[in-house]
C-alpha positions, 0 to 999 in steps of 0.5 A: 959761577952759577948763583942758582942753588941746586941739589948739586951745589948743595952736595958739593958744598957739604963735601967741601965742608966735611973735608975742611972740618976733617982737616980742622981747618976754618973757612978763612984758612981754606980761603987763604990756602986756596986763594979763593975769597972767603965769602965764595968758600962760604957760598960754596959750603952753603950750597949757594954757589957752585965752584968752577973747576979751577976753584974746586981743584984749588980747594982739593989741593989745599985740603989734600983731598982728591978733587973727585971726592967732591963730585962723588955722588953728583948726578945729572938729575941734581942740576937745574934743567933749562926749558929751552936749549937751542944748541944743535945736538949731533946725531 
């Protein structure tokens, strides 16, 4: 789980918070329902951490929200860029 704040993490966190509040659920209730530590839920909502795919699906399931909802509006530009990418690219 990346600990580097990014615009993507902030956007996804805001969508999680919005869905949770619409469901009248507390962070602790979401944590229990999704089997994710409540400190992680807080970090996601504050944009300090980016949930991995499994966590995002668990959160979506608990909130009865399509997982894609959290990714709507996310663009490549919202992620930090690495200055050195040593992987070979096909082509």
